[in-house]
Every structure is written in C-alpha cells, then in structure tokens.
N, C-alpha and C positions, 0 to 999 in steps of 0.2 A: 554386567549385573542388571542393567535396566534394558528394556526392549521397547520396540515401537508400539506394543499393545498396552503398555502401562497407561493408565488414565492420567490426565493432567493433575487431578486432585491427589492421586497416589504419589506422583512425583513431587508435587509441591509440598505435600505433607513431609516427605523425606527431606526436602530442602530446608523446610522450617525446623526440622530436628537437627540440622547441622550437616547433612550429607550433600556437599556441594556438587558431587558427581551426578546427582539426580536431576540437576538443571540441564545437563547436556542433551538429553533426548528432547527436551522442550525447545532448545535452540534449533536442533535439527528439524523438528516438526514445523516450526513457524518462521524460520529465517527466509525462505523463498517467498511465501505469501506477504510477509512484511516488507521484504525488499521490493516487490512489485509495487506496493503502495507508495513506498518512499521514492522509488524512481519516478513514478508518475507525478509525484509532487515536486521534486527538486530537479528532475531532468538531467541528472548527472550520476554516473555509476559510482564514482568514488564517494561523493557526498551521500548517496543513498546507502552505501555500505557502512559508512561512518554512523549514519543515523540509526541504522538497524543495530549496530554494535552498541551504541549509546543507549538505545531503548532496552536492550537485554541487560546491560549493566545496571541501569536505573531500576529495572524490574527486580533484579536479583537483590540489590541493596534494600529495596522496599518490600521484599517478599513477606516479611512478618506482618505487614498491614493488609496483605491480600486475604480476602475471605474465601476459604475453600467452599466449593459448591457453585461459585460464580464462574462464568467463562473466562479462562485465563487469556485467550487470544484477544478478546475484546478489551481487556484491561491493558495488555501489552500494546495493542494497536493505538489505544488512546494516548499512552505515553509517547509512542513514536510520532503520531500525528502532531501532538503538542510540540514536540521537539522540532519537527519539520516546519511547523508554522513559525516558531521562534527563529529558526535558522533562516527561513525565507525573509522574515522581517529584517534581520540583521544584514543579510547578504544582498538582497535585491538583485539577483542575477538570474539569467536564463540560459545556462549552458546546456548542451545536450550531447548525447552520444547514442549510437544505435543500441537497440535492445537485443543485441546478438545472443547473449547468454540466455535471456528469458525466451527469445524466439526459438532457440534450439530446444529448450525444455518443452515449449508449447507445440512445436511442429509435430505433426503426425506423419510418420514415414509411409503410411499405407496409402496416402493420397497420391494422385498422379503429379508429375513435375509441373505441369502447366498450372494446375490448381494451387499448388504450393507456391509457385512464383507469384501468381495473382494475389494470394493471401499475404505474402511477404510485402509486396508492393503496397497493398492497401494498408497494412500495419504501419509501414514507413510514412505514408501520407497522413494517416491519422496521428502518428507521433509528431510529425511536422506541424499539423494543424493544432495539436494540443500545446505545442511550444509557443504558438502565437497567441494563445489565450492568456488573459491576466491570471495571476496566481490564484486569486479567489475562485475564479471559474474553473481553473485546472484542478484545484483541490476538490471542489464539490463534485465535479464529474468523475474524478478518480474514485472517490468514496462510493459513489453510486454504481459505477460500472465495474470497477475492479473488486470492490468489497461487497457489492450488492446490499448496501445498508438501506434500511428503511428511513423515511423522513424523521421519525422519532429518534432512531439511533444516530443519525447525522446531527440532529438538533442537540442531543446530549453530548456527543463527541466534540462538536465545535462550540458548544455553549452559546447557542443562538436559538431564538424561537423557531418552532416548526414552520410557521408561515414564511419566515426569512429564508429557511432552507429551500422551501418550495419555489419561492420567487427567484432566488439565486440560481437554482438548478435550471429553471425555465430559461432565464437569461443566458446562462452558460451554454445550454443546448442550442439556443438560437444563434449565439455567436459562433459556436463550433460548426453548425450547419452552414452558416454564411461563409466561413473560412473554407470549408470543404467544397462548397459550390464555386467559390472563387478559384480553387485549385482544380476545378473541373472533375471532382470525384463524384461518381454517380451515387 
C-alpha cells in the first residue's frame, strides 16, 4: 500500500489517523542510519539494535505530538541519542564487536581488493581508536562524522551550549588523533 517514494509527512499523517502500517516504510527508511549512530555510541551490536527499536517504539507512541512539516529523522534521532546517553550513564560499559554488517553495506565491490583491504583495516583501526575514547568524546565525534550535524544541531540535540560543543569536539578530535598516532595509523 505504501512505497519508498511516499513522503515522511504523508506517512506520518496516515499514522496519526490510525493507520499503523504507514509507519513501516519509515522504519525501513531510517533503521540503518539510526543503527549506525547508535552503534558508534554504544559500541555493541545488540545494544544498538535494542536502542533503535526502542526509539521507533517511543516515536510511534508519541507520534500525535510530532509536528508535520518538521524533519522526522531529526526528531527520531534525538529520541535515540537521548536513549543512548541514558543507557550509557546506566551501563558504563565499553564492549565492542566488528561492524561487519555495516561494512558490507558500505563496501563498494567496484574497488580493487587491495584498496578494499586497506579500507577495511583502516576502519577497524578507527573503530578500535573510537573504543578508547571516553563516552562524551565518542558521542560528539559520532554526531559530527556519522550524522554530519552542525554545531547548532549538536547543541540542540545534546542540550548544551554551542561553545561547549565546539570545545568538546576539538578535545575529542585531539584525543582521537593522539590514539591513532599511538597506533601508528597515518
């Protein structure tokens, strides 16, 4: 009944009118981008999947309060990031697993095997380096790199002043650079 070209607002309007099936294309559209953000924050596949599922459930339950015309993914991502921050505060753990599923999606088969191997090795080293960062630094870098958010967007999402975002990001980049240098990554 619904397809990939239906706009977010058209689908959300149907959901608000009681058609729960209209929410499924939104899940399909945003589950992978949201998973990438959650994985980078919690560094665990199962926890990231749980956080994505929880974000969609919370969004669905709160859909009546969502204002049509606003970006749905930004709203959904805010719900997910807040959940992840709360999760990390409760759990205080840093488990990790390879990003095999995401890497399969991101890898381009047209490249030569040597370049693909180098790229995979670099991604693994970056993932290891990210694991060594404190949670606060990992979150801010993930939002900037994975989501390409502006300072203003990060400020709003994290509920901190723009200047704090800028200083935390600068410190996080410095820490990541130092870790990568220690790992002898060019």
